[in-house]
PLY file of the C-alpha trace (Angstrom):
ply
format ascii 1.0
element vertex 58
property float x
property float y
property float z
element edge 57
property int vertex1
property int vertex2
end_header
-11.75 -22.80 -4.35
-8.99 -23.79 -6.73
-9.28 -22.21 -10.17
-6.90 -22.47 -13.08
-7.41 -20.17 -16.04
-4.89 -19.51 -18.79
-4.14 -15.81 -19.31
-5.59 -15.87 -22.82
-8.91 -17.13 -21.38
-9.34 -14.29 -18.90
-12.19 -11.88 -19.47
-11.68 -8.16 -18.83
-13.74 -6.56 -16.08
-13.86 -2.84 -16.75
-17.52 -2.05 -16.15
-18.43 -1.25 -12.55
-21.51 -3.48 -12.65
-19.40 -6.48 -13.73
-16.83 -5.85 -10.99
-19.56 -5.48 -8.37
-21.17 -8.73 -9.54
-17.87 -10.62 -9.32
-17.20 -9.21 -5.83
-20.70 -10.15 -4.65
-20.35 -13.69 -5.97
-17.01 -14.16 -4.20
-18.41 -12.70 -0.97
-21.38 -15.07 -1.17
-18.92 -17.95 -1.44
-17.34 -16.87 1.84
-14.23 -15.01 0.73
-12.86 -12.40 3.14
-12.25 -8.85 1.90
-8.49 -9.50 1.96
-8.90 -12.54 -0.30
-11.12 -10.87 -2.91
-8.41 -9.24 -5.03
-6.37 -12.43 -5.21
-9.33 -14.53 -6.25
-10.79 -12.07 -8.73
-7.46 -11.60 -10.53
-7.03 -15.36 -10.91
-10.05 -15.40 -13.19
-10.31 -11.86 -14.67
-8.25 -8.91 -15.79
-9.68 -6.22 -13.52
-9.64 -2.43 -13.77
-7.90 -1.98 -10.41
-8.82 1.68 -10.04
-12.51 0.84 -10.39
-12.09 -2.20 -8.11
-10.50 -0.08 -5.37
-13.22 2.56 -5.64
-15.90 -0.09 -5.29
-14.26 -1.81 -2.33
-13.67 1.48 -0.52
-17.30 2.52 -1.04
-18.73 -0.72 0.33
0 1
1 2
2 3
3 4
4 5
5 6
6 7
7 8
8 9
9 10
10 11
11 12
12 13
13 14
14 15
15 16
16 17
17 18
18 19
19 20
20 21
21 22
22 23
23 24
24 25
25 26
26 27
27 28
28 29
29 30
30 31
31 32
32 33
33 34
34 35
35 36
36 37
37 38
38 39
39 40
40 41
41 42
42 43
43 44
44 45
45 46
46 47
47 48
48 49
49 50
50 51
51 52
52 53
53 54
54 55
55 56
56 57
């Protein structure tokens, strides 16, 4: 899915529940685990430490 978001429009994902929700939405749309980080960072500023913890735990 092609998305274009200006940097000033990006929302920050710092809460674990928000990161998990974004990951689950992308997975439900058919994204592979390797594609998740690329897609999620196109739309959001993501706390990468929290993101990595979540991905490793799932």
